[in-house]
Wavefront OBJ file of the C-alpha trace (Angstrom):
o trace
v 15.357 18.012 -5.414
v 14.659 16.790 -9.017
v 15.501 13.159 -7.994
v 13.201 13.313 -5.320
v 10.607 14.764 -7.358
v 11.046 12.171 -10.007
v 10.827 9.233 -7.192
v 7.681 10.926 -6.093
v 5.897 10.989 -9.345
v 7.086 7.781 -10.747
v 5.917 5.950 -7.213
v 2.525 6.810 -7.513
v 1.600 7.317 -11.321
v 4.415 5.438 -13.148
v 5.030 2.613 -11.069
v 1.803 1.974 -8.868
v 2.376 -0.628 -6.444
v -1.324 -1.877 -6.568
v -1.632 -0.745 -10.611
v 1.348 -1.643 -11.898
v 3.546 -4.029 -9.762
v 0.024 -5.494 -8.244
v 1.196 -5.670 -4.708
v -1.135 -5.228 -2.176
v -4.530 -6.415 -3.610
v -6.258 -7.843 -1.286
v -7.172 -4.835 0.949
v -7.649 -2.975 -2.460
v -10.438 -5.312 -3.809
v -11.634 -5.789 0.097
v -12.125 -2.764 1.371
v -12.435 -0.415 -1.491
v -16.849 -0.756 -1.268
v -16.867 2.861 0.612
v -14.962 5.650 0.101
v -14.188 6.560 3.990
v -13.099 2.996 5.018
v -10.917 2.944 1.761
v -9.380 6.424 2.576
v -9.091 5.003 6.407
v -7.244 2.332 5.113
v -5.138 4.101 2.845
v -4.001 6.203 5.974
v -3.286 3.306 7.946
v -1.206 1.692 5.301
v 0.597 4.639 4.317
v 1.715 5.135 7.762
v 2.677 1.563 8.152
v 4.417 1.379 5.069
v 6.832 4.471 5.914
v 7.472 3.608 9.299
v 8.051 -0.360 8.386
v 10.483 1.000 5.430
v 12.349 2.916 7.779
v 12.799 0.460 10.745
v 13.615 -2.240 8.378
v 16.165 -0.158 6.726
v 17.840 0.213 10.239
v 17.593 -3.284 10.695
v 19.002 -3.988 7.518
v 21.988 -2.128 8.227
v 22.179 -3.980 11.426
v 21.940 -7.366 10.012
v 24.351 -6.280 7.096
v 27.213 -5.472 9.672
v 26.614 -8.774 11.872
v 26.712 -10.626 8.706
v 23.134 -11.802 8.952
v 21.549 -11.033 5.999
v 19.747 -14.318 5.338
v 17.677 -13.123 8.230
v 16.258 -10.057 6.320
v 12.687 -11.271 5.176
v 12.202 -13.209 8.292
v 13.134 -9.974 10.363
v 11.105 -7.706 7.985
v 7.831 -9.895 8.343
v 8.381 -9.731 12.336
v 8.900 -5.769 12.462
v 6.073 -5.321 10.091
v 3.622 -7.632 12.341
v 4.427 -5.608 15.359
v 4.226 -2.254 13.702
v 0.541 -3.781 12.351
v -0.506 -4.123 15.835
v 0.543 -0.888 17.222
v -1.574 0.612 14.288
v -4.435 -1.497 15.367
v -4.325 -0.710 19.048
v -3.668 3.010 18.322
v -6.454 2.913 15.630
v -8.816 1.168 18.500
v -8.540 3.758 20.715
v -8.383 7.094 18.494
v -11.298 6.053 16.140
v -13.417 3.134 17.157
v -15.343 3.297 14.066
v -12.823 3.100 11.704
v -11.328 0.201 13.744
v -14.681 -1.484 13.284
v -15.144 -0.599 9.666
v -11.712 -1.967 8.643
v -12.394 -5.248 10.492
v -10.063 -8.311 9.546
v -8.644 -5.921 6.708
v -6.487 -4.150 9.296
v -4.303 -7.640 10.672
v -4.023 -8.149 7.132
v -2.006 -5.384 7.082
v 0.803 -7.715 8.469
v 0.645 -9.856 5.446
v -0.124 -7.186 3.076
v 2.923 -7.692 0.305
v 3.111 -4.130 -0.742
v 4.647 -3.115 2.760
v 7.176 -6.065 2.278
v 7.589 -5.400 -0.784
v 8.663 -1.688 -0.687
v 10.758 -2.786 2.576
v 12.539 -5.022 0.295
v 12.944 -2.824 -2.872
v 14.195 0.240 -0.729
v 16.989 -2.526 0.251
v 17.746 -3.756 -3.062
v 18.059 -0.084 -4.765
v 20.666 0.909 -2.154
v 18.656 3.657 -0.860
v 20.035 6.179 1.639
v 17.579 6.486 4.880
v 16.522 9.383 3.472
v 15.267 8.193 0.197
v 14.255 5.240 1.442
v 11.722 7.310 3.389
v 10.763 9.328 0.564
v 10.194 6.312 -1.658
v 7.759 4.469 0.764
v 6.141 7.687 1.460
v 5.585 8.122 -1.938
v 4.864 4.451 -2.978
v 2.201 4.491 -0.029
v 0.721 7.575 -1.080
v -0.046 5.854 -4.864
v -1.653 3.051 -2.822
v -3.620 5.509 -1.200
v -4.547 7.055 -4.361
v -5.325 3.876 -6.059
v -7.760 2.537 -3.086
v -9.463 6.111 -2.969
v -10.150 6.070 -6.614
v -11.420 2.634 -6.923
v -13.726 3.109 -3.991
v -15.231 6.476 -5.418
v -15.575 3.898 -8.578
v -17.204 1.241 -6.787
v -19.562 3.292 -5.279
v -20.632 5.168 -7.774
v -21.356 1.660 -10.098
v -23.416 0.434 -7.228
v -25.799 3.114 -7.950
v -26.024 1.628 -11.776
v -27.880 -1.073 -12.968
v -25.188 -3.558 -13.394
v -26.145 -6.670 -15.703
v -26.641 -9.842 -13.098
v -23.623 -11.708 -13.949
v -21.620 -8.941 -13.333
v -22.684 -7.661 -10.211
v -20.023 -7.766 -7.185
v -16.531 -8.957 -7.652
v -16.451 -9.287 -11.566
v -17.487 -5.823 -12.502
v -14.573 -4.619 -9.524
v -12.178 -6.484 -11.074
v -12.920 -5.203 -14.720
v -12.918 -1.991 -13.068
v -9.892 -2.241 -11.569
v -8.171 -3.312 -15.104
v -9.523 -0.294 -16.718
v -7.905 1.828 -13.831
v -4.967 -0.128 -14.338
v -4.899 0.831 -17.826
v -5.873 4.504 -17.258
v -2.390 4.562 -15.251
v -0.360 2.696 -17.780
v -1.015 6.297 -19.685
v 1.604 7.483 -17.155
v 4.670 5.224 -18.677
v 7.162 7.061 -20.210
v 6.308 10.688 -18.006
v 9.672 10.069 -15.711
l 1 2 3 4 5 6 7 8 9 10 11 12 13 14 15 16 17 18 19 20 21 22 23 24 25 26 27 28 29 30 31 32 33 34 35 36 37 38 39 40 41 42 43 44 45 46 47 48 49 50 51 52 53 54 55 56 57 58 59 60 61 62 63 64 65 66 67 68 69 70 71 72 73 74 75 76 77 78 79 80 81 82 83 84 85 86 87 88 89 90 91 92 93 94 95 96 97 98 99 100 101 102 103 104 105 106 107 108 109 110 111 112 113 114 115 116 117 118 119 120 121 122 123 124 125 126 127 128 129 130 131 132 133 134 135 136 137 138 139 140 141 142 143 144 145 146 147 148 149 150 151 152 153 154 155 156 157 158 159 160 161 162 163 164 165 166 167 168 169 170 171 172 173 174 175 176 177 178 179 180 181 182 183 184 185 186 187 188 189 190
């Protein structure tokens, strides 16, 4: 039980996939203008990372049993692409407003290196299925936390008078770096 708690805290705060490992930065910068959009994207990524990790873990067991480990990366990418298509179809039916708000960034989950990074990390760390699912879920919560915090900060920045040279992406990058430095304060916690 303690192992899962340590994994949970570590994945969210200490080794945050966005702010420490710098994976998944495209949606981090692209969808974080509004808090509602960032929250929706976070939920979609959380679902995809967790489901993709479980499916790719099971697929990897099959690949290892057949001696086809060299197909790992390409097969993981294909599985992730199929899962993202499934999420896109479901979102279009359940929440058309969120679907349209996410726009081009929803298909970009397919190429989100955070999803593939978690799936590959689970395999390289030799987790069992329970640990793999828990690590994926915890990591995706860390992704969501970073997205929502960053979106809140960007909404507040939009209300302030920012110098012309810093408007838009420059102030977003400065804010992201400060947020990453704040998360560095959790180093040594676990």
